[in-house]
C-alpha positions in Angstrom: -88.6 99.6 4.4 -85.0 99.5 5.8 -84.9 98.8 9.6 -81.4 97.2 9.9 -79.1 100.0 10.7 -77.6 97.9 13.4 -76.5 95.6 10.8 -75.3 97.1 7.4 -76.9 100.4 6.6 -77.7 101.9 3.3 -75.0 104.2 2.2 -76.1 108.0 2.5 -76.0 110.0 -0.6 -73.3 112.2 1.0 -71.0 109.2 1.3 -71.9 107.9 -2.2 -71.1 111.4 -3.6 -67.7 111.7 -1.8 -66.7 108.3 -3.1 -67.8 109.2 -6.7 -65.5 112.3 -6.3 -62.8 110.1 -5.4 -63.2 107.8 -8.4 -63.5 110.7 -10.8 -60.2 112.1 -9.5 -58.6 108.7 -9.5 -59.8 107.9 -13.0 -58.8 111.2 -14.5 -55.6 112.1 -12.8 -54.2 108.8 -11.1 -51.6 109.9 -8.7 -50.9 113.5 -10.0 -51.0 115.9 -7.1 -51.5 113.1 -4.8 -50.9 115.2 -1.6 -53.4 117.8 -2.6 -56.1 115.5 -4.1 -55.9 112.8 -1.6 -53.7 113.2 1.5 -55.4 116.5 2.3 -58.8 115.0 2.3 -57.6 112.0 4.5 -56.5 114.5 7.1 -59.6 116.6 6.8 -61.7 113.4 7.5 -59.5 112.5 10.4 -60.3 115.9 12.0 -64.2 115.5 11.3 -64.1 112.0 12.9 -62.2 113.5 15.9 -64.9 116.1 16.2 -67.7 113.4 16.1 -66.1 111.5 18.9 -65.0 114.5 21.2 -61.2 113.6 20.5 -58.2 115.2 18.8 -57.2 114.5 15.3 -53.8 113.0 16.4 -55.8 110.4 18.5 -57.7 109.1 15.4 -56.5 106.3 13.1 -58.4 104.8 10.2 -59.0 100.9 10.4 -60.7 98.5 8.1 -63.3 97.5 10.8 -64.2 97.6 14.5 -62.4 94.2 14.9 -59.2 95.6 13.7 -59.3 98.6 16.2 -60.0 96.3 19.1 -57.3 94.0 17.9 -54.8 96.8 17.9 -55.3 97.0 21.7 -55.3 93.4 22.3 -52.2 92.8 20.3 -50.2 96.0 21.2 -50.5 96.3 25.0 -47.7 95.0 27.2 -49.6 92.3 28.9 -48.2 90.5 31.9 -48.9 87.0 32.9 -51.8 87.2 35.3 -53.5 90.1 33.8 -57.2 89.9 33.3 -59.8 91.5 31.0 -63.4 92.0 31.9 -66.1 91.7 29.2 -69.5 90.0 29.1 -71.6 87.4 27.4 -73.8 90.1 25.7 -71.0 91.2 23.4 -70.6 90.8 19.9 -67.6 88.4 19.2 -65.3 91.1 18.0 -65.2 92.3 21.6 -64.6 88.9 23.2 -62.4 86.7 20.8 -59.4 89.2 20.7 -59.2 89.1 24.4 -59.5 85.4 24.7 -56.9 85.0 22.2 -54.4 86.3 24.8 -54.6 83.2 26.8 -51.4 81.7 25.7 -49.8 84.8 26.9 -51.2 84.2 30.4 -54.0 86.7 30.1 -57.4 85.7 31.4 -60.7 86.9 30.1 -63.4 87.1 32.6 -66.9 86.9 30.9 -69.6 88.5 33.2 -73.0 87.2 32.7 -75.8 89.5 31.5 -79.2 89.4 33.1 -82.4 90.5 31.2 -80.5 91.9 28.3 -78.2 94.1 30.4 -75.1 93.9 32.4 -75.6 95.2 36.0 -73.3 98.0 36.9 -72.7 96.4 40.4 -71.3 93.4 38.8 -68.9 95.4 36.9 -67.8 97.3 40.1 -67.4 94.2 42.0 -65.2 92.5 39.3 -63.0 95.6 38.9 -62.1 95.3 42.6 -59.5 92.6 41.8 -56.0 94.2 41.4 -55.4 91.9 38.4 -57.9 93.5 36.3 -56.0 95.4 33.5 -58.8 96.2 31.0 -62.5 96.5 30.7 -64.0 95.9 27.2 -67.6 96.7 26.5 -69.8 98.0 24.0 -71.6 101.3 24.0 -74.8 99.6 23.0 -75.2 95.8 23.1 -75.9 94.5 19.5 -78.6 92.0 20.5 -80.6 93.5 23.4 -80.0 97.2 22.3 -79.2 98.3 26.0 -77.3 101.3 26.3 -74.5 100.8 28.7 -73.7 103.7 31.3 -70.3 104.8 29.7 -69.9 107.6 32.1 -70.4 105.3 35.2 -68.2 102.7 33.7 -65.5 105.2 32.9 -65.5 106.6 36.3 -65.1 103.1 37.8 -62.2 102.4 35.5 -60.5 105.7 36.6 -60.9 104.8 40.2 -59.6 101.4 39.9 -56.7 102.2 37.4 -58.3 99.9 34.7 -58.1 100.8 31.0 -61.4 101.2 29.3 -61.9 99.9 25.7 -65.4 100.5 23.9 -66.7 98.9 20.8 -68.9 101.8 19.7 -70.2 100.7 16.3 -73.8 100.6 17.7 -73.8 104.2 18.8 -71.5 106.4 16.8 -73.6 108.4 14.4 -76.8 107.7 16.4 -76.0 108.5 20.0 -73.9 111.4 21.1 -70.5 110.3 22.5 -67.5 112.1 24.0 -64.6 110.0 24.7 -62.7 112.6 26.9 -65.7 113.3 29.0 -66.6 109.7 29.5 -63.1 108.6 30.5 -62.7 106.2 27.4 -59.1 105.1 26.6 -59.5 103.2 23.5 -62.6 103.1 20.9 -63.4 101.4 17.6 -66.2 101.8 15.3 -66.8 100.9 11.6 -68.7 103.4 9.3 -71.2 100.9 7.7 -73.9 101.0 10.5 -75.2 104.2 12.0 -72.6 106.4 10.3 -74.3 105.4 6.9 -70.9 104.9 5.2 -69.4 102.0 3.4 -68.0 98.7 4.7 -64.2 98.4 5.1 -63.5 101.8 6.6 -63.7 102.8 10.3 -62.1 104.7 13.1 -59.9 103.8 16.0 -59.3 106.2 19.1 -56.4 105.9 21.3 -56.0 108.6 24.1 -52.8 110.5 23.4 -51.2 109.7 26.7 -51.6 105.8 25.9 -49.9 105.8 22.4 -46.6 104.5 23.7 -48.4 101.7 25.6 -50.0 100.2 22.5 -47.3 99.0 20.3 -48.0 98.6 16.5 -47.5 94.9 15.8 -47.3 95.7 12.0 -45.1 98.6 11.1 -44.9 99.9 7.5 -43.9 103.0 5.7 -46.9 105.0 6.9 -46.2 104.1 10.6 -43.1 106.0 10.8 -42.0 109.7 11.4 -40.1 109.7 8.0 -43.3 109.0 6.1 -42.8 110.0 2.5 -39.0 109.6 2.6 -38.7 106.3 0.7 -34.9 106.3 0.9 -34.6 105.8 4.8 -35.3 102.8 6.9 -36.0 104.5 10.2 -38.2 102.7 12.7 -39.1 106.0 14.8 -42.8 105.8 14.9 -45.1 108.8 14.2 -46.1 110.5 17.4 -49.8 110.2 16.6 -52.3 107.4 16.3 -51.6 107.5 12.5 -48.7 105.1 13.5 -51.3 102.2 13.4 -51.9 103.0 9.5 -49.0 100.8 8.3 -49.6 101.0 4.5 -51.6 102.6 1.8 -55.0 103.7 3.2 -58.4 102.7 2.1 -58.6 106.2 0.4 -62.0 105.7 -1.3 -63.5 104.5 1.9 -62.2 107.4 3.8 -63.6 109.8 1.3 -67.0 108.1 1.7 -66.7 108.2 5.6 -66.0 111.9 5.3 -69.1 112.6 3.4 -71.1 110.5 5.7 -69.7 112.2 8.8 -70.2 115.7 7.3 -73.9 115.0 7.0 -74.0 113.7 10.8 -72.3 116.7 12.0 -74.4 119.0 9.9 -77.7 117.5 11.2 -76.2 117.3 14.8 -75.9 114.0 16.5 -77.7 115.3 19.6 -80.9 115.9 17.3 -80.2 112.5 15.6 -80.2 110.9 19.0 -83.6 112.6 19.9 -85.2 111.6 16.6 -84.1 108.1 17.0 -85.2 107.6 20.5 -88.5 109.1 19.6 -88.9 106.7 16.7 -88.0 103.6 18.9 -90.3 104.6 21.6 -93.1 104.8 19.1 -92.2 101.3 17.9 -92.1 100.0 21.5 -95.6 101.4 22.3 -97.0 99.9 19.0 -95.3 96.5 19.6 -96.9 96.3 23.1 -100.3 97.3 21.6 -100.1 94.4 19.2 -99.2 92.0 22.1 -95.4 91.4 21.2 -92.8 91.0 23.9 -90.3 93.7 24.0 -86.9 92.4 24.9 -84.9 95.7 25.0 -84.3 97.3 28.2 -86.0 100.7 27.9 -85.3 102.2 31.5 -84.1 105.8 31.9 -80.7 106.0 30.1 -80.9 102.4 28.6 -82.7 103.0 25.1 -80.7 102.9 22.0 -81.6 102.8 18.4 -82.2 99.0 18.7 -85.5 97.5 19.6 -85.6 93.7 20.1 -88.9 92.0 20.4 -90.6 88.5 20.3 -94.0 87.0 19.3 -94.5 84.2 21.9 -96.1 81.9 19.2 -93.5 82.4 16.6 -89.7 81.9 16.3 -87.8 85.2 15.7 -86.3 83.9 12.4 -89.7 83.2 11.1 -91.0 86.6 12.1 -88.0 88.3 10.4 -88.7 86.1 7.3 -92.3 86.9 7.2 -91.8 90.7 7.6 -89.1 90.5 4.8 -91.5 89.0 2.4 -93.8 92.2 3.1 -90.9 94.6 2.5 -89.9 95.1 6.0 -86.0 94.3 6.5 -85.3 93.4 10.1 -83.2 90.4 11.5 -83.1 87.9 14.1 -80.5 88.3 16.7 -80.0 86.8 20.2 -83.4 85.3 20.5 -85.4 88.2 19.2 -86.5 90.3 16.2 -84.1 93.4 15.9 -85.6 96.5 14.4 -83.2 99.5 14.2 -84.5 102.6 12.6 -82.4 105.7 11.9 -83.3 109.4 11.7 -84.7 109.4 8.2 -87.4 106.6 9.0 -90.9 107.9 9.8 -93.6 106.9 12.2 -95.8 106.0 9.2 -93.0 103.2 8.3 -93.1 101.7 11.8 -96.8 101.6 11.6 -96.3 99.7 8.4 -94.0 97.2 10.4 -96.8 96.7 12.9 -99.5 96.2 10.2 -97.2 93.6 8.5 -96.6 91.9 11.8 
Protein backbone atom coordinates (compact mmCIF):
# COMPACT_ATOMS: atom_id res chain seq x y z
CA UNK A 1 0.00 0.00 0.00
CA UNK A 2 1.64 3.21 -1.19
CA UNK A 3 1.19 6.24 1.07
CA UNK A 4 4.26 8.31 0.23
CA UNK A 5 3.15 10.64 -2.55
CA UNK A 6 4.85 13.48 -0.68
CA UNK A 7 8.12 11.64 -1.38
CA UNK A 8 8.53 9.89 -4.70
CA UNK A 9 5.18 8.72 -6.08
CA UNK A 10 4.44 5.79 -8.35
CA UNK A 11 4.35 6.86 -12.00
CA UNK A 12 0.83 7.01 -13.43
CA UNK A 13 0.03 4.73 -16.35
CA UNK A 14 -0.60 7.85 -18.46
CA UNK A 15 2.93 9.08 -17.78
CA UNK A 16 4.39 5.64 -18.48
CA UNK A 17 2.47 5.34 -21.77
CA UNK A 18 3.65 8.79 -22.87
CA UNK A 19 7.27 7.94 -22.14
CA UNK A 20 6.89 4.63 -23.98
CA UNK A 21 5.57 6.59 -26.94
CA UNK A 22 8.64 8.81 -26.84
CA UNK A 23 10.94 5.78 -26.66
CA UNK A 24 9.15 4.13 -29.56
CA UNK A 25 9.50 7.28 -31.68
CA UNK A 26 13.15 7.76 -30.73
CA UNK A 27 13.99 4.09 -31.35
CA UNK A 28 12.30 3.87 -34.74
CA UNK A 29 12.88 7.34 -36.14
CA UNK A 30 15.76 9.03 -34.28
CA UNK A 31 15.74 12.72 -35.19
CA UNK A 32 13.69 12.38 -38.39
CA UNK A 33 10.88 14.98 -38.26
CA UNK A 34 12.24 16.21 -34.92
CA UNK A 35 10.08 19.32 -34.87
CA UNK A 36 6.90 17.40 -35.63
CA UNK A 37 7.58 14.45 -33.33
CA UNK A 38 9.23 16.12 -30.34
CA UNK A 39 9.20 19.94 -30.33
CA UNK A 40 5.48 20.05 -30.97
CA UNK A 41 4.82 17.81 -27.96
CA UNK A 42 7.16 19.86 -25.76
CA UNK A 43 5.13 22.99 -26.55
CA UNK A 44 1.83 21.17 -26.06
CA UNK A 45 2.95 20.04 -22.60
CA UNK A 46 4.11 23.58 -21.80
CA UNK A 47 0.56 24.74 -22.47
CA UNK A 48 -0.96 21.98 -20.33
CA UNK A 49 1.35 22.83 -17.43
CA UNK A 50 0.39 26.49 -17.77
CA UNK A 51 -3.27 25.53 -17.54
CA UNK A 52 -2.57 23.44 -14.43
CA UNK A 53 -0.99 26.47 -12.72
CA UNK A 54 -3.29 29.20 -14.00
CA UNK A 55 -0.40 30.68 -16.00
CA UNK A 56 0.36 31.39 -19.66
CA UNK A 57 2.59 29.10 -21.75
CA UNK A 58 5.18 31.84 -22.21
CA UNK A 59 5.62 31.95 -18.41
CA UNK A 60 6.58 28.26 -18.14
CA UNK A 61 10.04 26.70 -18.38
CA UNK A 62 10.96 23.05 -17.95
CA UNK A 63 13.55 22.34 -15.25
CA UNK A 64 15.08 19.16 -13.92
CA UNK A 65 13.76 19.66 -10.38
CA UNK A 66 12.30 22.14 -7.91
CA UNK A 67 15.74 23.14 -6.66
CA UNK A 68 16.79 24.24 -10.13
CA UNK A 69 13.71 26.42 -10.47
CA UNK A 70 14.28 28.13 -7.12
CA UNK A 71 17.97 28.44 -7.97
CA UNK A 72 17.13 30.32 -11.17
CA UNK A 73 15.56 33.04 -9.03
CA UNK A 74 18.33 33.04 -6.43
CA UNK A 75 21.08 33.24 -9.06
CA UNK A 76 19.32 35.52 -11.52
CA UNK A 77 17.89 38.44 -9.54
CA UNK A 78 19.93 41.65 -9.39
CA UNK A 79 20.55 41.48 -5.66
CA UNK A 80 21.81 44.54 -3.84
CA UNK A 81 23.99 44.41 -0.75
CA UNK A 82 21.65 44.70 2.23
CA UNK A 83 18.73 42.89 0.56
CA UNK A 84 17.04 40.26 2.72
CA UNK A 85 15.04 37.11 1.97
CA UNK A 86 12.38 35.78 4.35
CA UNK A 87 11.79 32.03 4.68
CA UNK A 88 11.26 29.72 7.67
CA UNK A 89 12.67 26.74 9.55
CA UNK A 90 9.82 24.44 8.41
CA UNK A 91 11.06 24.51 4.82
CA UNK A 92 12.73 21.73 2.85
CA UNK A 93 16.44 22.59 2.30
CA UNK A 94 15.75 23.38 -1.37
CA UNK A 95 13.97 26.55 -0.26
CA UNK A 96 16.58 27.68 2.26
CA UNK A 97 20.04 26.83 0.95
CA UNK A 98 19.80 28.78 -2.36
CA UNK A 99 18.98 31.94 -0.42
CA UNK A 100 21.64 31.37 2.24
CA UNK A 101 24.19 30.88 -0.54
CA UNK A 102 23.73 34.57 -1.42
CA UNK A 103 25.48 35.69 1.78
CA UNK A 104 28.78 36.45 -0.03
CA UNK A 105 26.82 38.93 -2.16
CA UNK A 106 25.62 40.74 0.96
CA UNK A 107 22.13 39.18 0.98
CA UNK A 108 20.80 38.03 4.36
CA UNK A 109 18.35 35.15 4.83
CA UNK A 110 15.87 35.69 7.66
CA UNK A 111 14.75 32.30 8.95
CA UNK A 112 11.44 32.72 10.79
CA UNK A 113 10.58 30.12 13.43
CA UNK A 114 7.55 27.91 12.99
CA UNK A 115 5.31 27.03 15.92
CA UNK A 116 3.30 23.80 16.19
CA UNK A 117 4.06 22.91 12.59
CA UNK A 118 2.91 26.22 11.10
CA UNK A 119 4.33 29.66 10.38
CA UNK A 120 2.03 32.30 11.90
CA UNK A 121 0.86 34.79 9.29
CA UNK A 122 1.36 37.64 11.77
CA UNK A 123 5.05 36.78 12.00
CA UNK A 124 5.39 37.04 8.23
CA UNK A 125 3.51 40.34 8.18
CA UNK A 126 5.80 41.74 10.86
CA UNK A 127 8.95 40.60 9.03
CA UNK A 128 7.79 42.14 5.75
CA UNK A 129 7.51 45.55 7.36
CA UNK A 130 11.25 45.99 6.89
CA UNK A 131 12.04 47.88 3.67
CA UNK A 132 15.12 45.67 3.17
CA UNK A 133 13.01 42.57 2.48
CA UNK A 134 13.28 41.78 -1.22
CA UNK A 135 11.65 38.34 -1.44
CA UNK A 136 9.47 35.92 0.51
CA UNK A 137 10.23 32.24 -0.16
CA UNK A 138 7.79 29.68 1.26
CA UNK A 139 6.23 26.37 0.33
CA UNK A 140 2.60 25.94 -0.59
CA UNK A 141 2.55 22.97 1.82
CA UNK A 142 5.27 22.28 4.39
CA UNK A 143 6.85 18.89 3.73
CA UNK A 144 7.08 17.81 7.38
CA UNK A 145 3.97 19.04 9.15
CA UNK A 146 1.77 19.10 6.05
CA UNK A 147 0.36 22.52 6.91
CA UNK A 148 -1.07 24.40 3.96
CA UNK A 149 0.17 27.96 3.88
CA UNK A 150 -2.35 30.69 3.09
CA UNK A 151 -0.92 31.67 -0.30
CA UNK A 152 -3.67 34.19 -0.98
CA UNK A 153 -2.96 36.10 2.24
CA UNK A 154 0.81 35.83 1.73
CA UNK A 155 0.53 37.03 -1.85
CA UNK A 156 -1.56 40.00 -0.74
CA UNK A 157 1.03 40.91 1.90
CA UNK A 158 3.78 40.79 -0.71
CA UNK A 159 1.84 42.99 -3.12
CA UNK A 160 1.15 45.55 -0.38
CA UNK A 161 4.83 45.69 0.65
CA UNK A 162 6.38 45.46 -2.81
CA UNK A 163 8.03 42.12 -1.99
CA UNK A 164 8.59 39.34 -4.53
CA UNK A 165 6.82 36.04 -3.74
CA UNK A 166 8.55 32.75 -4.60
CA UNK A 167 6.74 29.45 -3.93
CA UNK A 168 8.01 25.88 -3.69
CA UNK A 169 4.83 24.12 -4.80
CA UNK A 170 6.02 20.54 -5.11
CA UNK A 171 3.74 19.43 -2.25
CA UNK A 172 0.58 20.78 -3.85
CA UNK A 173 0.72 20.81 -7.67
CA UNK A 174 -1.36 17.87 -8.84
CA UNK A 175 -3.11 17.52 -5.49
CA UNK A 176 -4.44 20.95 -4.48
CA UNK A 177 -5.92 23.59 -6.76
CA UNK A 178 -3.58 26.52 -7.41
CA UNK A 179 -3.75 29.67 -9.56
CA UNK A 180 -0.54 31.68 -9.65
CA UNK A 181 -2.15 34.82 -11.01
CA UNK A 182 -5.04 34.89 -8.53
CA UNK A 183 -2.67 34.21 -5.62
CA UNK A 184 -0.14 36.89 -6.54
CA UNK A 185 2.74 34.42 -6.98
CA UNK A 186 5.75 35.79 -8.87
CA UNK A 187 7.85 32.61 -9.13
CA UNK A 188 6.98 28.95 -8.61
CA UNK A 189 8.81 25.65 -9.00
CA UNK A 190 7.57 22.06 -8.76
CA UNK A 191 8.98 18.72 -9.81
CA UNK A 192 6.71 16.12 -11.40
CA UNK A 193 7.62 13.10 -9.29
CA UNK A 194 5.35 13.69 -6.31
CA UNK A 195 1.65 14.58 -6.59
CA UNK A 196 1.79 14.95 -10.38
CA UNK A 197 2.62 11.21 -10.62
CA UNK A 198 5.34 11.67 -13.22
CA UNK A 199 9.01 10.75 -13.41
CA UNK A 200 11.97 12.21 -11.55
CA UNK A 201 14.17 14.69 -13.36
CA UNK A 202 11.51 16.88 -14.98
CA UNK A 203 9.50 19.70 -13.47
CA UNK A 204 8.15 23.18 -14.15
CA UNK A 205 9.28 26.71 -13.33
CA UNK A 206 6.90 29.66 -13.51
CA UNK A 207 8.10 33.25 -13.86
CA UNK A 208 5.51 36.00 -14.19
CA UNK A 209 5.89 37.60 -17.63
CA UNK A 210 6.48 41.05 -16.20
CA UNK A 211 9.53 39.76 -14.27
CA UNK A 212 11.35 37.89 -17.03
CA UNK A 213 13.88 40.66 -17.54
CA UNK A 214 14.57 40.80 -13.79
CA UNK A 215 15.75 37.17 -13.61
CA UNK A 216 18.89 36.85 -15.69
CA UNK A 217 19.73 33.37 -16.97
CA UNK A 218 23.08 32.47 -15.43
CA UNK A 219 23.65 29.78 -18.07
CA UNK A 220 22.91 30.78 -21.67
CA UNK A 221 22.87 28.26 -24.47
CA UNK A 222 21.49 27.67 -27.93
CA UNK A 223 17.91 27.24 -26.70
CA UNK A 224 18.01 30.40 -24.57
CA UNK A 225 18.22 32.79 -27.50
CA UNK A 226 15.76 34.26 -29.98
CA UNK A 227 17.69 32.71 -32.88
CA UNK A 228 17.08 29.17 -31.56
CA UNK A 229 17.48 26.72 -34.42
CA UNK A 230 19.85 28.93 -36.41
CA UNK A 231 23.16 27.23 -35.66
CA UNK A 232 25.20 29.61 -37.82
CA UNK A 233 24.57 32.67 -35.65
CA UNK A 234 26.03 33.74 -32.32
CA UNK A 235 23.40 36.18 -31.11
CA UNK A 236 22.88 36.69 -27.37
CA UNK A 237 19.39 38.18 -27.76
CA UNK A 238 17.31 36.13 -25.32
CA UNK A 239 13.94 34.61 -26.09
CA UNK A 240 11.12 36.77 -24.77
CA UNK A 241 9.55 33.90 -22.81
CA UNK A 242 10.50 31.72 -19.83
CA UNK A 243 11.98 29.27 -22.34
CA UNK A 244 15.12 31.46 -22.08
CA UNK A 245 15.93 29.40 -18.96
CA UNK A 246 16.09 26.16 -20.98
CA UNK A 247 19.67 26.53 -22.11
CA UNK A 248 20.21 23.28 -24.00
CA UNK A 249 18.68 20.01 -25.16
CA UNK A 250 15.56 19.32 -23.07
CA UNK A 251 14.68 16.18 -21.15
CA UNK A 252 12.29 15.25 -23.94
CA UNK A 253 11.35 11.85 -22.52
CA UNK A 254 10.64 13.40 -19.13
CA UNK A 255 8.51 16.11 -20.74
CA UNK A 256 6.51 13.48 -22.63
CA UNK A 257 5.89 11.66 -19.32
CA UNK A 258 4.99 14.90 -17.54
CA UNK A 259 2.50 15.68 -20.31
CA UNK A 260 0.77 12.33 -19.90
CA UNK A 261 0.58 12.83 -16.15
CA UNK A 262 -0.79 16.39 -16.41
CA UNK A 263 -3.35 15.30 -19.00
CA UNK A 264 -4.71 12.84 -16.45
CA UNK A 265 -4.83 15.43 -13.67
CA UNK A 266 -6.68 17.93 -15.85
CA UNK A 267 -9.08 15.27 -17.09
CA UNK A 268 -9.96 14.31 -13.51
CA UNK A 269 -10.00 17.99 -12.36
CA UNK A 270 -7.60 19.09 -9.64
CA UNK A 271 -10.55 20.50 -7.71
CA UNK A 272 -12.09 17.03 -7.51
CA UNK A 273 -8.71 15.50 -6.67
CA UNK A 274 -8.32 17.98 -3.82
CA UNK A 275 -11.75 17.16 -2.43
CA UNK A 276 -10.97 13.43 -2.57
CA UNK A 277 -7.54 13.77 -0.94
CA UNK A 278 -8.87 15.96 1.88
CA UNK A 279 -11.64 13.43 2.47
CA UNK A 280 -9.08 10.62 2.71
CA UNK A 281 -6.77 12.52 5.04
CA UNK A 282 -9.68 13.45 7.31
CA UNK A 283 -10.64 9.77 7.45
CA UNK A 284 -7.07 8.93 8.41
CA UNK A 285 -6.87 11.63 11.09
CA UNK A 286 -10.09 10.41 12.71
CA UNK A 287 -8.81 6.84 12.70
CA UNK A 288 -5.42 7.77 14.14
CA UNK A 289 -7.06 9.67 16.97
CA UNK A 290 -9.31 6.67 17.70
CA UNK A 291 -6.21 4.49 17.94
CA UNK A 292 -4.47 6.85 20.37
CA UNK A 293 -1.93 8.32 17.96
CA UNK A 294 -0.99 11.98 18.23
CA UNK A 295 -1.71 13.88 15.02
CA UNK A 296 0.97 16.51 14.44
CA UNK A 297 -0.37 18.05 11.22
CA UNK A 298 -2.36 21.27 11.68
CA UNK A 299 -5.91 20.57 10.51
CA UNK A 300 -7.74 23.86 11.08
CA UNK A 301 -9.85 25.36 8.29
CA UNK A 302 -7.66 25.93 5.23
CA UNK A 303 -4.59 24.22 6.73
CA UNK A 304 -5.19 20.59 5.70
CA UNK A 305 -3.28 19.06 2.80
CA UNK A 306 -2.44 15.62 1.46
CA UNK A 307 0.08 15.08 4.27
CA UNK A 308 -0.78 13.66 7.69
CA UNK A 309 2.04 13.53 10.23
CA UNK A 310 1.49 11.52 13.41
CA UNK A 311 3.34 10.03 16.35
CA UNK A 312 2.97 7.18 18.79
CA UNK A 313 4.13 8.45 22.18
CA UNK A 314 5.85 5.19 23.07
CA UNK A 315 7.69 4.61 19.76
CA UNK A 316 10.18 6.63 17.68
CA UNK A 317 8.73 7.59 14.29
CA UNK A 318 11.53 5.77 12.44
CA UNK A 319 10.53 2.54 14.20
CA UNK A 320 6.85 3.06 13.45
CA UNK A 321 7.60 3.63 9.77
CA UNK A 322 9.83 0.55 9.67
CA UNK A 323 7.20 -1.59 11.37
CA UNK A 324 4.47 -0.42 9.00
CA UNK A 325 6.76 -1.07 6.05
CA UNK A 326 7.18 -4.68 7.15
CA UNK A 327 3.39 -4.98 6.94
CA UNK A 328 3.26 -3.59 3.41
CA UNK A 329 2.38 0.01 4.29
CA UNK A 330 4.85 2.51 2.80
CA UNK A 331 5.15 5.68 4.89
CA UNK A 332 8.25 7.61 6.01
CA UNK A 333 9.58 9.40 9.08
CA UNK A 334 9.98 13.16 8.61
CA UNK A 335 10.56 16.04 11.03
CA UNK A 336 9.78 14.09 14.20
CA UNK A 337 6.69 12.30 12.93
CA UNK A 338 5.43 9.51 10.69
CA UNK A 339 4.30 11.02 7.39
CA UNK A 340 1.45 9.43 5.43
CA UNK A 341 0.41 11.03 2.15
CA UNK A 342 -2.43 9.32 0.23
CA UNK A 343 -3.49 10.35 -3.27
CA UNK A 344 -6.88 10.31 -4.97
CA UNK A 345 -6.71 6.64 -6.00
CA UNK A 346 -6.11 5.38 -2.46
CA UNK A 347 -9.18 4.10 -0.63
CA UNK A 348 -10.62 4.32 2.87
CA UNK A 349 -10.13 0.55 3.12
CA UNK A 350 -6.38 1.02 2.57
CA UNK A 351 -6.26 3.60 5.34
CA UNK A 352 -8.07 1.17 7.63
CA UNK A 353 -5.37 -1.36 6.77
CA UNK A 354 -2.75 1.17 7.90
CA UNK A 355 -4.59 1.59 11.18
CA UNK A 356 -4.82 -2.17 11.66
CA UNK A 357 -1.09 -2.54 10.96
CA UNK A 358 -0.37 0.30 13.41
